[in-house]
C-alpha positions as CSV (number, residue, x, y, z in Angstrom):
1,X,59.3,-197.8,-139.1
2,X,57.6,-197.5,-135.6
3,X,60.9,-196.7,-133.9
4,X,61.5,-193.8,-136.3
5,X,59.1,-191.4,-134.6
6,X,60.3,-191.8,-131.0
7,X,63.9,-191.3,-132.3
8,X,63.0,-188.1,-133.9
9,X,61.1,-186.9,-130.9
10,X,64.1,-187.6,-128.8
11,X,66.4,-185.8,-131.3
12,X,64.2,-182.8,-131.2
13,X,64.1,-182.8,-127.3
14,X,67.9,-183.0,-127.2
15,X,68.2,-180.1,-129.7
16,X,65.8,-178.1,-127.6
17,X,67.5,-178.9,-124.3
18,X,71.1,-179.2,-125.3
19,X,71.1,-177.1,-128.4
20,X,73.0,-178.0,-131.6
21,X,76.5,-176.8,-130.5
22,X,79.2,-177.7,-128.1
23,X,77.1,-179.2,-125.4
24,X,75.0,-181.4,-127.7
25,X,78.4,-182.6,-129.2
26,X,79.8,-183.4,-125.8
27,X,76.6,-185.4,-124.9
28,X,76.6,-187.3,-128.3
29,X,80.3,-188.2,-128.0
30,X,79.7,-189.9,-124.8
31,X,76.6,-191.7,-126.3
32,X,78.7,-192.9,-129.2
33,X,81.5,-194.1,-126.9
34,X,78.9,-196.1,-125.0
35,X,77.5,-197.6,-128.0
36,X,80.8,-198.6,-129.3
37,X,81.7,-200.3,-126.0
38,X,78.5,-202.4,-126.1
39,X,79.2,-203.3,-129.7
40,X,82.7,-204.4,-128.8
41,X,81.7,-206.6,-125.9
42,X,79.0,-208.3,-127.9
43,X,81.6,-210.6,-129.4
44,X,83.2,-211.9,-126.2
45,X,82.9,-215.7,-126.0
46,X,83.9,-216.4,-122.4
47,X,80.7,-216.0,-120.2
48,X,82.7,-214.9,-116.9
49,X,84.6,-212.2,-118.9
50,X,81.5,-211.2,-120.7
51,X,79.6,-210.8,-117.4
52,X,82.4,-208.6,-116.0
53,X,82.4,-206.4,-119.1
54,X,78.6,-206.0,-119.0
55,X,78.9,-204.8,-115.4
56,X,81.4,-202.3,-116.3
57,X,79.3,-201.2,-119.3
58,X,76.3,-200.9,-117.0
59,X,78.3,-198.6,-114.6
60,X,79.2,-196.4,-117.7
61,X,75.6,-196.4,-119.0
62,X,74.5,-195.2,-115.5
63,X,76.6,-192.1,-116.0
64,X,74.7,-191.1,-119.0
65,X,72.2,-189.2,-117.0
66,X,74.9,-187.3,-115.3
67,X,76.4,-186.4,-118.7
68,X,73.0,-185.3,-120.0
69,X,72.3,-183.2,-117.0
70,X,75.7,-181.6,-117.0
71,X,75.3,-180.7,-120.7
72,X,71.7,-179.4,-120.1
73,X,72.8,-177.2,-117.3
74,X,75.8,-176.0,-119.3
75,X,73.6,-175.0,-122.2
76,X,71.6,-172.8,-119.8
77,X,74.5,-171.3,-117.9
78,X,77.0,-171.1,-120.9
79,X,74.9,-171.0,-123.9
80,X,76.6,-172.3,-127.1
81,X,75.1,-172.8,-130.5
82,X,78.6,-173.4,-132.1
83,X,81.7,-175.2,-131.2
84,X,83.4,-172.3,-129.4
85,X,83.8,-173.0,-125.6
86,X,82.2,-170.2,-123.8
87,X,84.2,-168.2,-121.2
88,X,84.1,-169.8,-117.8
89,X,83.2,-173.3,-119.2
90,X,86.8,-174.5,-120.1
91,X,87.2,-176.9,-117.2
92,X,83.6,-178.3,-117.6
93,X,84.0,-178.9,-121.4
94,X,87.5,-180.3,-121.0
95,X,86.3,-182.7,-118.4
96,X,83.4,-183.8,-120.5
97,X,85.7,-184.3,-123.4
98,X,88.2,-186.4,-121.3
99,X,85.3,-188.6,-120.2
100,X,84.2,-189.3,-123.8
101,X,87.9,-189.9,-124.7
102,X,88.3,-192.4,-121.8
103,X,85.1,-194.1,-122.8
104,X,86.7,-194.6,-126.2
105,X,89.8,-196.1,-124.7
106,X,87.6,-198.2,-122.5
107,X,86.1,-199.7,-125.6
108,X,89.6,-200.2,-127.0
109,X,90.7,-202.1,-123.8
110,X,87.6,-204.3,-124.0
111,X,88.3,-205.0,-127.7
112,X,91.7,-206.2,-126.6
113,X,90.1,-208.4,-123.9
114,X,87.8,-209.8,-126.6
115,X,90.8,-210.7,-128.9
116,X,92.6,-212.2,-125.9
117,X,95.4,-209.6,-125.8
118,X,94.2,-207.5,-122.8
119,X,93.2,-207.7,-119.2
120,X,89.9,-207.0,-117.4
121,X,91.9,-204.8,-115.0
122,X,92.7,-202.4,-117.9
123,X,89.1,-202.0,-118.8
124,X,88.3,-201.4,-115.2
125,X,91.1,-198.8,-114.9
126,X,89.8,-197.0,-118.1
127,X,86.2,-197.1,-116.8
128,X,87.3,-195.5,-113.5
129,X,89.1,-192.8,-115.5
130,X,85.7,-192.0,-117.2
131,X,83.9,-191.7,-113.8
132,X,86.8,-189.6,-112.4
133,X,86.5,-187.2,-115.4
134,X,82.9,-186.9,-114.9
135,X,83.4,-186.1,-111.2
136,X,85.7,-183.4,-112.3
137,X,83.0,-182.1,-114.7
138,X,80.5,-182.1,-111.9
139,X,82.9,-180.2,-109.7
140,X,83.5,-177.7,-112.5
141,X,79.8,-177.2,-113.0
142,X,79.4,-176.3,-109.3
């Protein structure tokens, strides 16, 4: 029960700073993808493989502050309380959406590694695509 209140405070803070529309959704999609990635790698048996997947996961988690800041600034400069992309924010939103999609495919690649049907290099390639999409988002944000 003790964790309930900090979670509510955080949700209220996110509502205040990111709104409840498009930019909050973009942030939350990244968070869900990151959570999914960590859930997937939890079952990896090989220590060396697990260590490599954790390092990649840490890199992706480090990007969360960037995603948050991009969404926070976007809510200020391109206010949205719905799911319509405001004029002038198409490239930014598209890049954030691609980052979240690439994060989901990174989790899929990690799941394939976990099952013994994939390669770490595929996970790395997908993670690099996440970072590239976030670079595009940063460039679009100006």
